[in-house]
C-alpha positions in Angstrom: 20.6 -109.7 82.0 19.1 -109.4 78.6 15.6 -108.6 80.0 17.1 -106.0 82.3 18.9 -104.4 79.4 15.7 -104.3 77.3 13.9 -102.7 80.3 16.5 -100.0 80.6 16.2 -99.3 76.8 12.4 -99.0 77.1 12.6 -96.8 80.1 15.1 -94.5 78.4 13.0 -94.3 75.3 9.8 -93.3 77.3 11.8 -90.7 79.3 13.1 -89.1 76.1 9.6 -89.1 74.6 8.3 -87.4 77.6 10.9 -84.6 77.3 10.0 -84.2 73.6 6.3 -83.8 74.4 6.7 -81.2 77.2 7.6 -78.3 74.9 4.6 -79.0 72.7 2.4 -78.7 75.8 4.0 -75.4 77.0 1.4 -72.7 77.5 -1.5 -75.1 77.4 -3.9 -75.2 80.3 -4.9 -78.7 81.6 -8.5 -79.3 82.4 -9.6 -81.7 85.2 -8.5 -85.2 84.2 -5.5 -83.9 82.3 -7.2 -82.9 79.0 -5.6 -79.8 77.4 -7.8 -76.8 77.0 -8.1 -75.0 73.6 -5.5 -72.1 73.3 -7.1 -68.7 74.0 -5.6 -67.1 71.0 -6.7 -69.7 68.4 -8.8 -68.3 65.7 -12.2 -69.6 64.6 -10.6 -71.2 61.6 -8.2 -73.2 63.8 -5.1 -71.1 63.1 -3.2 -69.0 65.6 -4.2 -65.3 65.9 -1.7 -62.8 64.6 -3.1 -59.9 66.6 0.1 -59.4 68.5 2.3 -59.2 65.3 0.0 -57.2 63.1 1.0 -53.5 62.5 -1.3 -50.9 63.8 -3.0 -48.7 61.1 -1.6 -45.2 60.8 -3.7 -42.4 62.2 -5.0 -40.0 59.5 -3.9 -36.4 60.1 -6.4 -33.7 59.0 -5.1 -31.2 56.5 -7.2 -28.2 55.6 -7.3 -27.3 51.9 -5.1 -24.3 50.8 -6.3 -24.0 47.2 -9.7 -24.1 45.4 -10.8 -24.3 41.8 -13.8 -22.0 42.4 -14.3 -18.7 44.3 -17.8 -19.8 45.5 -18.2 -19.4 49.3 -22.0 -20.0 49.5 -23.0 -22.0 52.6 -26.5 -23.0 53.6 -25.9 -25.4 56.5 -26.5 -24.8 60.2 -24.6 -22.0 62.0 -24.2 -21.7 65.7 -22.9 -19.1 68.1 -20.8 -19.5 71.2 -22.1 -17.2 73.9 -20.2 -15.3 76.6 -21.0 -18.1 79.0 -19.6 -20.8 76.7 -23.0 -22.1 75.6 -23.4 -23.0 71.9 -26.8 -21.9 70.5 -28.2 -21.6 67.0 -27.1 -18.4 65.4 -29.7 -15.8 64.2 -28.1 -13.3 61.9 -29.1 -9.6 62.3 -31.6 -8.3 59.8 -30.6 -5.3 57.7 -32.7 -3.8 55.0 -31.3 -3.3 51.5 -28.5 -5.8 51.8 -27.7 -7.9 48.8 -25.7 -11.0 48.8 -22.2 -10.5 47.4 -20.7 -12.6 44.6 -18.8 -14.7 47.0 -22.0 -16.0 48.6 -22.2 -13.7 51.7 -23.3 -10.2 52.7 -21.6 -7.6 54.9 -24.4 -7.7 57.6 -22.3 -9.2 60.4 -19.2 -7.0 59.5 -20.8 -3.8 60.7 -21.7 -5.1 64.1 -19.7 -3.6 67.0 -19.4 -7.0 68.7 -18.6 -9.8 66.3 -20.3 -13.1 67.2 -18.2 -16.2 67.7 -19.6 -18.4 65.0 -19.4 -22.1 64.7 -20.3 -24.7 62.0 -20.3 -28.5 62.1 -17.4 -30.2 60.4 -13.7 -29.4 59.8 -14.0 -26.4 57.4 -14.5 -22.7 58.2 -17.5 -21.2 56.4 -18.3 -17.7 55.1 -21.3 -16.4 56.9 -22.5 -12.8 56.4 -19.0 -11.5 55.7 -17.5 -13.3 58.7 -15.9 -16.7 59.2 -17.6 -19.4 61.2 -15.0 -21.7 62.8 -15.3 -25.5 62.4 -16.5 -27.3 65.5 -13.9 -30.1 65.1 -11.0 -27.7 65.0 -8.7 -27.1 68.0 -9.6 -24.2 70.2 -6.6 -22.2 69.0 -7.8 -22.5 65.4 -11.2 -21.3 66.4 -9.6 -18.3 68.2 -7.6 -17.4 65.1 -10.9 -17.3 63.1 -12.7 -15.2 65.7 -9.8 -12.8 66.1 -9.7 -12.3 62.3 -13.4 -11.5 62.4 -12.8 -8.5 64.7 -10.9 -6.5 62.0 -13.0 -7.6 59.0 -14.3 -4.5 57.1 -11.5 -2.1 58.3 -9.5 -0.3 55.7 -6.1 -1.2 54.4 -3.5 1.0 56.0 0.2 0.6 55.1 2.0 -0.3 58.4 -1.3 -0.8 60.2 -1.1 -3.3 63.0 2.7 -3.1 63.5 3.2 -0.3 66.0 0.4 -1.9 68.0 -2.0 -4.8 67.5 -4.8 -2.2 67.9 -5.1 0.0 64.8 -7.8 1.8 62.8 -6.7 -0.3 59.8 -4.3 -3.0 58.9 -1.9 -4.0 56.1 -1.3 -7.6 55.0 1.1 -8.8 57.6 -0.6 -6.7 60.3 -3.8 -8.6 59.5 -2.0 -12.0 59.8 -0.3 -10.9 63.0 -3.6 -9.8 64.6 -5.3 -13.1 63.9 -2.4 -15.1 65.3 -2.1 -12.8 68.3 -5.8 -13.5 69.1 -5.0 -17.1 69.7 -1.9 -16.3 71.7 0.3 -17.6 68.9 2.2 -14.4 68.4 3.4 -11.8 70.9 4.9 -9.1 68.6 3.6 -8.1 65.1 5.7 -9.5 62.2 6.2 -8.1 58.8 6.0 -10.2 55.6 9.7 -10.9 55.5 9.8 -12.0 59.1 6.9 -14.4 58.4 9.2 -16.1 55.9 11.1 -17.7 58.8 8.4 -17.7 61.4 6.9 -20.9 62.8 7.5 -24.3 61.1 8.2 -25.0 57.4 5.5 -26.1 55.0 1.7 -26.4 55.0 -0.1 -26.6 58.3 -2.8 -29.0 59.3 -5.2 -26.1 60.0 -3.3 -22.8 59.5 -0.9 -21.9 56.7 0.9 -18.6 56.1 2.1 -17.5 52.7 4.7 -14.7 52.6 7.3 -13.0 50.5 9.1 -9.6 51.0 6.1 -7.8 49.5 3.0 -9.5 50.8 1.6 -12.0 53.3 -1.7 -13.8 53.8 -3.0 -16.9 55.6 -5.5 -19.7 55.1 -7.4 -21.0 58.1 -9.5 -24.2 57.9 -10.3 -23.6 54.2 -10.8 -19.8 54.1 -8.3 -17.1 53.2 -7.6 -14.1 55.4 -6.1 -11.5 53.1 -6.0 -7.7 52.4 -5.5 -8.4 48.7 -8.5 -9.0 46.4 -6.6 -11.3 44.1 -8.9 -14.2 43.0 -11.8 -12.7 45.0 -14.7 -11.5 42.8 -15.7 -8.8 45.4 -12.6 -6.8 44.6 -12.7 -5.2 48.1 -9.5 -4.2 49.7 -8.5 -4.4 53.4 -8.8 -7.3 55.8 -11.4 -9.8 54.4 -12.2 -13.5 54.4 -11.9 -14.6 50.8 -11.9 -17.7 48.6 -8.9 -19.9 48.5 -6.7 -19.1 45.5 -6.2 -21.7 42.6 -2.5 -21.7 43.5 -0.1 -20.0 45.9 3.1 -19.7 43.8 5.8 -17.2 44.7 5.4 -17.5 48.5 7.3 -19.0 51.4 5.0 -21.4 53.2 5.0 -21.6 57.0 2.6 -22.7 59.7 2.3 -22.4 63.5 3.9 -25.3 65.3 1.3 -28.1 65.8 -1.3 -26.5 63.6 
């Protein structure tokens, strides 16, 4: 009887040990012969991988500058043109005699052309090229369209109320200029005045396009260039719709942007 009792104790102990060992083997693959395989998620240093629990890095959102410490707009990098068929080819500017580069780094050669080219430059910043703006290649299509639409009215005179009765006008005022550029990208269906732009779109600075407005004036920045009828902080001192340097600061304006841009 004593031997039998000892056998029962040993059997019970082995059974308990087996149940304790099973959880430790959970998830382990057995090789031929019963040997456990190495866990697939074990790191080279012998520890368990923490890939599943590590936080994913936050995606950086591009934000175009809205201020600049200098009015210099000179650009000497490559410039391309999008053709009517959608092909992107190197841009060859028209040659005009007697033209002198302006103090902001460009000349008005391209401004006088009847058909304004759809200019492109590498990177994420718009560039001043012969009086026009070249859209950044990395920008969304709608941002490029804002730039190209703005180019169409560059060089026209300032006319109070211009661009409000109709998007088509012989000249434009400040908010008429902003309205025309936004309309060119199908972001606006009806011209807005400067007070209406104070509540238009979304609040704050945009990633690509930002509109500054108050009851008396409105202008916009697009991918690092300013589209404005005022020559404030622009050495050219020319009035009317123009691409201009960013201002050192934009105080006194309500700041809005198109949704998503």
